[in-house]
MIPA-254458 format. One record per residue (C-alpha): z negated, y negated, x negated; residue in one letter; residue number from 1. Coordinates in nm, 4 decimals. Example, Ala and Ser with C-alpha at 12.3 -4.5 7.8 and 13.67 -1.06 7.14 Angstrom:
<r up="-0.7800" north="0.4500" east="-1.2300" type="A" seq="1"/>
<r up="-0.7140" north="0.1060" east="-1.3670" type="S" seq="2"/>
***
This chain:
<r up="-3.9876" north="-1.0794" east="-5.1037" type="M" seq="1"/>
<r up="-3.7432" north="-1.3778" east="-5.1591" type="S" seq="2"/>
<r up="-3.5657" north="-1.5413" east="-4.7939" type="A" seq="3"/>
<r up="-3.2255" north="-1.4772" east="-4.9472" type="A" seq="4"/>
<r up="-3.3244" north="-1.1178" east="-5.0212" type="S" seq="5"/>
<r up="-3.4684" north="-1.1140" east="-4.6648" type="A" seq="6"/>
<r up="-3.2001" north="-1.2415" east="-4.5242" type="S" seq="7"/>
<r up="-2.9573" north="-1.0251" east="-4.7577" type="S" seq="8"/>
<r up="-3.1707" north="-0.7286" east="-4.6162" type="S" seq="9"/>
<r up="-3.1581" north="-0.8735" east="-4.2382" type="S" seq="10"/>
<r up="-2.7997" north="-0.9265" east="-4.2502" type="S" seq="11"/>
<r up="-2.7333" north="-0.5885" east="-4.3953" type="S" seq="12"/>
<r up="-2.9598" north="-0.4134" east="-4.1399" type="S" seq="13"/>
<r up="-2.7617" north="-0.5752" east="-3.9018" type="S" seq="14"/>
<r up="-2.4096" north="-0.4372" east="-4.0213" type="S" seq="15"/>
<r up="-2.5244" north="-0.1100" east="-4.0486" type="S" seq="16"/>
<r up="-2.6916" north="-0.1368" east="-3.6629" type="R" seq="17"/>
<r up="-2.3462" north="-0.2537" east="-3.5584" type="G" seq="18"/>
<r up="-2.1533" north="0.0145" east="-3.7667" type="R" seq="19"/>
<r up="-2.3458" north="0.2899" east="-3.6385" type="T" seq="20"/>
<r up="-2.2400" north="0.4893" east="-3.2708" type="G" seq="21"/>
<r up="-1.9021" north="0.4802" east="-3.1336" type="R" seq="22"/>
<r up="-1.7494" north="0.2308" east="-2.9592" type="P" seq="23"/>
<r up="-1.8102" north="0.2058" east="-2.5842" type="P" seq="24"/>
<r up="-1.5104" north="0.4301" east="-2.4148" type="R" seq="25"/>
<r up="-1.3255" north="0.2945" east="-2.1155" type="T" seq="26"/>
<r up="-1.3380" north="0.4766" east="-1.8543" type="S" seq="27"/>
<r up="-1.1236" north="0.5950" east="-1.5839" type="R" seq="28"/>
<r up="-1.2867" north="0.4073" east="-1.3176" type="A" seq="29"/>
<r up="-1.2300" north="0.0798" east="-1.5380" type="Q" seq="30"/>
<r up="-0.8806" north="0.1851" east="-1.6180" type="I" seq="31"/>
<r up="-0.7844" north="0.2054" east="-1.2492" type="L" seq="32"/>
<r up="-1.0069" north="-0.1560" east="-1.1723" type="Q" seq="33"/>
<r up="-0.7343" north="-0.3007" east="-1.4415" type="A" seq="34"/>
<r up="-0.4377" north="-0.1637" east="-1.2609" type="A" seq="35"/>
<r up="-0.5406" north="-0.3339" east="-0.9269" type="W" seq="36"/>
<r up="-0.5927" north="-0.6504" east="-1.1252" type="R" seq="37"/>
<r up="-0.2573" north="-0.6936" east="-1.2670" type="L" seq="38"/>
<r up="-0.0467" north="-0.5886" east="-0.9439" type="I" seq="39"/>
<r up="-0.2311" north="-0.8130" east="-0.7165" type="E" seq="40"/>
<r up="-0.1536" north="-1.0721" east="-1.0055" type="R" seq="41"/>
<r up="0.1793" north="-0.9816" east="-1.1313" type="E" seq="42"/>
<r up="0.3049" north="-0.7446" east="-0.8586" type="G" seq="43"/>
<r up="0.3549" north="-0.3114" east="-0.9121" type="W" seq="44"/>
<r up="0.6883" north="-0.3829" east="-1.0895" type="Q" seq="45"/>
<r up="0.5573" north="-0.5496" east="-1.4278" type="K" seq="46"/>
<r up="0.2693" north="-0.2788" east="-1.4652" type="L" seq="47"/>
<r up="0.3302" north="-0.1144" east="-1.8455" type="T" seq="48"/>
<r up="0.0596" north="0.0434" east="-2.0443" type="M" seq="49"/>
<r up="0.0804" north="-0.2117" east="-2.2914" type="R" seq="50"/>
<r up="-0.0046" north="-0.5019" east="-2.0443" type="R" seq="51"/>
<r up="-0.2571" north="-0.2369" east="-1.8866" type="L" seq="52"/>
<r up="-0.4080" north="-0.1598" east="-2.2716" type="A" seq="53"/>
<r up="-0.4565" north="-0.5710" east="-2.2645" type="A" seq="54"/>
<r up="-0.6170" north="-0.5963" east="-1.9086" type="E" seq="55"/>
<r up="-0.9032" north="-0.3290" east="-1.9749" type="A" seq="56"/>
<r up="-0.9597" north="-0.4520" east="-2.3519" type="G" seq="57"/>
<r up="-0.8365" north="-0.0991" east="-2.4245" type="A" seq="58"/>
<r up="-0.6194" north="0.0227" east="-2.7149" type="A" seq="59"/>
<r up="-0.3099" north="0.1857" east="-2.5605" type="P" seq="60"/>
<r up="-0.4135" north="0.5463" east="-2.6928" type="T" seq="61"/>
<r up="-0.6842" north="0.5023" east="-2.5069" type="T" seq="62"/>
<r up="-0.5390" north="0.5061" east="-2.1897" type="L" seq="63"/>
<r up="-0.3591" north="0.8492" east="-2.2197" type="Y" seq="64"/>
<r up="-0.7108" north="1.0022" east="-2.2267" type="H" seq="65"/>
<r up="-0.6729" north="0.9334" east="-1.8455" type="H" seq="66"/>
<r up="-0.3251" north="0.8803" east="-1.7414" type="V" seq="67"/>
<r up="0.0111" north="1.0703" east="-1.8599" type="R" seq="68"/>
<r up="0.2620" north="0.7293" east="-1.8121" type="D" seq="69"/>
<r up="0.3129" north="0.4899" east="-1.5227" type="K" seq="70"/>
<r up="0.4273" north="0.6861" east="-1.2519" type="D" seq="71"/>
<r up="0.0769" north="0.9187" east="-1.2730" type="D" seq="72"/>
<r up="-0.0898" north="0.5605" east="-1.3075" type="L" seq="73"/>
<r up="0.0618" north="0.4745" east="-0.9518" type="L" seq="74"/>
<r up="-0.0551" north="0.7912" east="-0.8507" type="T" seq="75"/>
<r up="-0.4144" north="0.8300" east="-0.9722" type="Q" seq="76"/>
<r up="-0.4002" north="0.4233" east="-0.7791" type="L" seq="77"/>
<r up="-0.3108" north="0.5665" east="-0.4574" type="L" seq="78"/>
<r up="-0.5178" north="0.8448" east="-0.4224" type="N" seq="79"/>
<r up="-0.8088" north="0.6615" east="-0.5280" type="D" seq="80"/>
<r up="-0.7365" north="0.4077" east="-0.2472" type="Y" seq="81"/>
<r up="-0.6857" north="0.6487" east="-0.0391" type="A" seq="82"/>
<r up="-1.0222" north="0.8459" east="-0.1206" type="D" seq="83"/>
<r up="-1.2020" north="0.5442" east="-0.0238" type="R" seq="84"/>
<r up="-1.0305" north="0.4601" east="0.3379" type="L" seq="85"/>
<r up="-1.2256" north="0.5175" east="0.6476" type="P" seq="86"/>
<r up="-1.0929" north="0.8385" east="0.8556" type="R" seq="87"/>
<r up="-1.1193" north="0.7392" east="1.2494" type="P" seq="88"/>
<r up="-1.2260" north="0.9905" east="1.5088" type="E" seq="89"/>
<r up="-0.9307" north="1.1736" east="1.6936" type="L" seq="90"/>
<r up="-0.8921" north="1.1948" east="2.0322" type="P" seq="91"/>
<r up="-0.8013" north="1.5471" east="2.2395" type="D" seq="92"/>
<r up="-0.4904" north="1.4618" east="2.3794" type="G" seq="93"/>
<r up="-0.2013" north="1.5307" east="2.1145" type="P" seq="94"/>
<r up="-0.0283" north="1.2093" east="2.2033" type="R" seq="95"/>
<r up="-0.2897" north="0.9931" east="2.1374" type="E" seq="96"/>
<r up="-0.3660" north="1.1691" east="1.7704" type="R" seq="97"/>
<r up="0.0096" north="1.1117" east="1.6958" type="I" seq="98"/>
<r up="-0.0793" north="0.7674" east="1.7711" type="L" seq="99"/>
<r up="-0.4403" north="0.6926" east="1.6417" type="V" seq="100"/>
<r up="-0.2950" north="0.8555" east="1.2850" type="A" seq="101"/>
<r up="0.0293" north="0.6493" east="1.2306" type="A" seq="102"/>
<r up="-0.1997" north="0.3654" east="1.3531" type="T" seq="103"/>
<r up="-0.4314" north="0.4459" east="1.0561" type="A" seq="104"/>
<r up="-0.1390" north="0.4986" east="0.8283" type="M" seq="105"/>
<r up="-0.0117" north="0.1119" east="0.8890" type="H" seq="106"/>
<r up="-0.3062" north="-0.0332" east="0.8904" type="D" seq="107"/>
<r up="-0.3673" north="0.0906" east="0.5426" type="S" seq="108"/>
<r up="-0.0555" north="0.0333" east="0.4109" type="L" seq="109"/>
<r up="-0.0445" north="-0.3145" east="0.5223" type="S" seq="110"/>
<r up="-0.3617" north="-0.4094" east="0.3241" type="A" seq="111"/>
<r up="-0.1110" north="-0.2693" east="0.0358" type="V" seq="112"/>
<r up="0.2139" north="-0.3685" east="0.1341" type="P" seq="113"/>
<r up="0.3165" north="-0.2923" east="-0.2557" type="W" seq="114"/>
<r up="0.2426" north="0.0573" east="-0.1811" type="A" seq="115"/>
<r up="0.5011" north="0.1248" east="0.0433" type="V" seq="116"/>
<r up="0.7241" north="0.0266" east="-0.2436" type="E" seq="117"/>
<r up="0.6095" north="0.2673" east="-0.4440" type="V" seq="118"/>
<r up="0.6202" north="0.5462" east="-0.1960" type="L" seq="119"/>
<r up="0.9687" north="0.4536" east="-0.0587" type="A" seq="120"/>
<r up="1.0932" north="0.7674" east="-0.2714" type="G" seq="121"/>
<r up="0.8249" north="1.0219" east="-0.1685" type="G" seq="122"/>
<r up="0.5787" north="0.8643" east="0.1372" type="D" seq="123"/>
<r up="0.2930" north="1.0992" east="0.0313" type="F" seq="124"/>
<r up="-0.0601" north="0.8941" east="-0.1091" type="F" seq="125"/>
<r up="-0.2076" north="1.2720" east="-0.2169" type="G" seq="126"/>
<r up="-0.4347" north="1.4865" east="-0.0828" type="D" seq="127"/>
<r up="-0.6638" north="1.2489" east="0.0981" type="S" seq="128"/>
<r up="-0.3902" north="1.0859" east="0.3257" type="A" seq="129"/>
<r up="-0.1737" north="1.3917" east="0.4203" type="L" seq="130"/>
<r up="-0.4361" north="1.4280" east="0.6824" type="W" seq="131"/>
<r up="-0.2498" north="1.1771" east="0.8435" type="M" seq="132"/>
<r up="0.0926" north="1.3337" east="0.8129" type="V" seq="133"/>
<r up="-0.0978" north="1.7270" east="0.9439" type="E" seq="134"/>
<r up="-0.1716" north="1.5236" east="1.2238" type="T" seq="135"/>
<r up="0.1286" north="1.4093" east="1.3559" type="I" seq="136"/>
<r up="0.3199" north="1.7416" east="1.2860" type="V" seq="137"/>
<r up="0.0493" north="1.9293" east="1.4849" type="R" seq="138"/>
<r up="0.0399" north="1.6763" east="1.7668" type="G" seq="139"/>
<r up="0.4344" north="1.6575" east="1.7754" type="A" seq="140"/>
<r up="0.4072" north="2.0805" east="1.7779" type="I" seq="141"/>
<r up="0.0788" north="2.0800" east="2.0633" type="D" seq="142"/>
<r up="0.3432" north="1.8896" east="2.2946" type="C" seq="143"/>
<r up="0.6018" north="2.0922" east="2.2738" type="G" seq="144"/>
<r up="0.8339" north="2.0099" east="1.9844" type="C" seq="145"/>
<r up="0.9467" north="2.2783" east="1.7786" type="T" seq="146"/>
<r up="0.7742" north="2.2579" east="1.3782" type="P" seq="147"/>
<r up="1.1622" north="2.0914" east="1.2823" type="E" seq="148"/>
<r up="1.1913" north="1.8477" east="1.5609" type="Q" seq="149"/>
<r up="0.7708" north="1.7502" east="1.4485" type="A" seq="150"/>
<r up="0.8849" north="1.6342" east="1.0636" type="V" seq="151"/>
<r up="1.1547" north="1.4199" east="1.2888" type="D" seq="152"/>
<r up="0.8820" north="1.2617" east="1.4306" type="L" seq="153"/>
<r up="0.6909" north="1.1933" east="1.1456" type="Y" seq="154"/>
<r up="1.0095" north="1.0758" east="0.9145" type="R" seq="155"/>
<r up="1.0979" north="0.8460" east="1.1913" type="G" seq="156"/>
<r up="0.7488" north="0.7260" east="1.2404" type="L" seq="157"/>
<r up="0.7253" north="0.6614" east="0.8493" type="W" seq="158"/>
<r up="1.1006" north="0.4723" east="0.8219" type="Y" seq="159"/>
<r up="0.9396" north="0.2474" east="1.1530" type="Y" seq="160"/>
<r up="0.5761" north="0.2079" east="0.9679" type="T" seq="161"/>
<r up="0.7341" north="0.1294" east="0.6187" type="A" seq="162"/>
<r up="0.9716" north="-0.1028" east="0.7164" type="G" seq="163"/>
<r up="0.7604" north="-0.3237" east="0.9430" type="E" seq="164"/>
<r up="0.5440" north="-0.3521" east="0.6780" type="I" seq="165"/>
<r up="0.7927" north="-0.4636" east="0.4178" type="L" seq="166"/>
<r up="0.9784" north="-0.6832" east="0.6805" type="V" seq="167"/>
<r up="0.6210" north="-0.8728" east="0.7877" type="R" seq="168"/>
<r up="0.4795" north="-0.9190" east="0.4441" type="S" seq="169"/>
<r up="0.8152" north="-1.0511" east="0.2980" type="A" seq="170"/>
<r up="0.8509" north="-1.2829" east="0.5882" type="T" seq="171"/>
<r up="0.4284" north="-1.3854" east="0.5814" type="E" seq="172"/>
<r up="0.5135" north="-1.4603" east="0.1688" type="R" seq="173"/>
<r up="0.8368" north="-1.7150" east="0.2389" type="R" seq="174"/>
<r up="0.5892" north="-1.8524" east="0.5012" type="H" seq="175"/>
<r up="0.3888" north="-1.9224" east="0.2207" type="A" seq="176"/>
<r up="0.5862" north="-2.0540" east="-0.0320" type="E" seq="177"/>
<r up="0.7653" north="-2.2759" east="0.2060" type="R" seq="178"/>
<r up="0.5195" north="-2.3756" east="0.4911" type="G" seq="179"/>
<r up="0.5130" north="-2.1927" east="0.8219" type="Y" seq="180"/>
<r up="0.6888" north="-2.5699" east="0.9761" type="D" seq="181"/>
<r up="0.9251" north="-2.5710" east="0.7426" type="A" seq="182"/>
<r up="1.0257" north="-2.2226" east="0.7522" type="Y" seq="183"/>
<r up="1.0516" north="-2.2473" east="1.1516" type="A" seq="184"/>
<r up="1.2641" north="-2.5811" east="1.1105" type="E" seq="185"/>
<r up="1.4460" north="-2.4041" east="0.9078" type="A" seq="186"/>
<r up="1.5921" north="-2.1013" east="1.1511" type="V" seq="187"/>
<r up="1.5709" north="-2.3807" east="1.4604" type="R" seq="188"/>
<r up="1.8307" north="-2.5798" east="1.2982" type="A" seq="189"/>
<r up="2.0510" north="-2.2858" east="1.1488" type="R" seq="190"/>
<r up="2.0083" north="-2.1160" east="1.5227" type="M" seq="191"/>
<r up="2.1024" north="-2.4219" east="1.6844" type="S" seq="192"/>
<r up="2.4336" north="-2.5365" east="1.4713" type="R" seq="193"/>
<r up="2.5212" north="-2.1174" east="1.5866" type="S" seq="194"/>
<r up="2.7914" north="-2.0111" east="1.8276" type="R" seq="195"/>
<r up="2.5555" north="-1.7212" east="1.9711" type="L" seq="196"/>
<r up="2.4767" north="-1.8924" east="2.2935" type="P" seq="197"/>
<r up="2.1548" north="-1.5789" east="2.3666" type="H" seq="198"/>
<r up="1.9641" north="-1.7123" east="2.0052" type="M" seq="199"/>
<r up="2.0759" north="-2.0793" east="2.0376" type="S" seq="200"/>
<r up="1.8665" north="-2.1002" east="2.3622" type="A" seq="201"/>
<r up="1.6079" north="-1.9255" east="2.1984" type="L" seq="202"/>
<r up="1.5785" north="-2.1440" east="1.8672" type="A" seq="203"/>
<r up="1.2848" north="-2.3520" east="1.9403" type="D" seq="204"/>
<r up="1.0868" north="-2.0401" east="1.9520" type="R" seq="205"/>
<r up="1.2335" north="-1.7866" east="1.8076" type="W" seq="206"/>
<r up="0.9943" north="-1.8441" east="1.4664" type="A" seq="207"/>
<r up="0.7027" north="-1.7548" east="1.6846" type="A" seq="208"/>
<r up="0.8718" north="-1.4661" east="1.8682" type="L" seq="209"/>
<r up="0.9460" north="-1.2683" east="1.5341" type="V" seq="210"/>
<r up="0.5908" north="-1.3149" east="1.4138" type="A" seq="211"/>
<r up="0.4068" north="-1.1427" east="1.7154" type="R" seq="212"/>
<r up="0.2624" north="-0.8049" east="1.6659" type="P" seq="213"/>
<r up="0.4447" north="-0.5423" east="1.8246" type="T" seq="214"/>
<r up="0.3614" north="-0.2337" east="1.5864" type="Y" seq="215"/>
<r up="0.1642" north="-0.0858" east="1.8424" type="P" seq="216"/>
<r up="0.4034" north="-0.1291" east="2.1871" type="R" seq="217"/>
<r up="0.6555" north="-0.0026" east="1.9525" type="G" seq="218"/>
<r up="0.4677" north="0.2652" east="1.8198" type="L" seq="219"/>
<r up="0.3957" north="0.4024" east="2.1816" type="S" seq="220"/>
<r up="0.7426" north="0.3781" east="2.2739" type="A" seq="221"/>
<r up="0.9116" north="0.5296" east="1.9755" type="F" seq="222"/>
<r up="0.6500" north="0.8056" east="2.0022" type="V" seq="223"/>
<r up="0.7045" north="0.8894" east="2.3583" type="D" seq="224"/>
<r up="1.0864" north="0.9006" east="2.3321" type="G" seq="225"/>
<r up="1.0830" north="1.1008" east="2.0597" type="L" seq="226"/>
<r up="0.8189" north="1.3456" east="2.2278" type="L" seq="227"/>
<r up="1.0584" north="1.3242" east="2.5331" type="R" seq="228"/>
<r up="1.3524" north="1.4142" east="2.2958" type="Q" seq="229"/>
<r up="1.1809" north="1.7457" east="2.2039" type="G" seq="230"/>
<r up="1.0779" north="1.8363" east="2.5227" type="R" seq="231"/>
<r up="1.4023" north="1.8053" east="2.5929" type="G" seq="232"/>
<r up="1.3620" north="1.5432" east="2.8495" type="E" seq="233"/>
<r up="1.5658" north="1.3121" east="2.7153" type="G" seq="234"/>
<r up="1.9224" north="1.4921" east="2.6753" type="A" seq="235"/>
***
């Protein structure tokens, strides 16, 4: 056999091997990982099925074997995230159980603040995270609240938690973009020029004061106040 024939035979064999079998199929896990990368890089608002297909290295039609649309994709992302969250030990006291569940909700969402925006219209992670809601509602009922008051307590905690995360995330983003010292100086200069004497007196300390981690203390006060109302003690 000549060198040319051998080369041709080898090339034909390689080509034949390259054409045999199906291309590797993109898995659901790979799609979710690609979606996480896109969100962390560009934000969840810019997540599209076309961009996701390019990030995952798959045809757009391949994605629809695993997800229906963007809303379904976001739901799967949050469910997958919730599945991987550690569940804390719950204390015996109902008030303390409420605090532990609300803190778990806060801490898990603080790690992915974009999820708060996604959940703003629904506030449910998925089945894996509903234990937090169940714990809060049951704890309130065990403390003497009616079912309606228990739901009100949960909703109030959700608003407080979501608002704290969104505001803190936006503030930290501004600090990162401008630098904390520049931000604090801008706040000080603005307040020093104001006609609001109490805020002007705090101008030098304002940026540091509002940056303090006050969620745990606020959570305790919030829960205690709503539980008192539920028991009729705050009438």
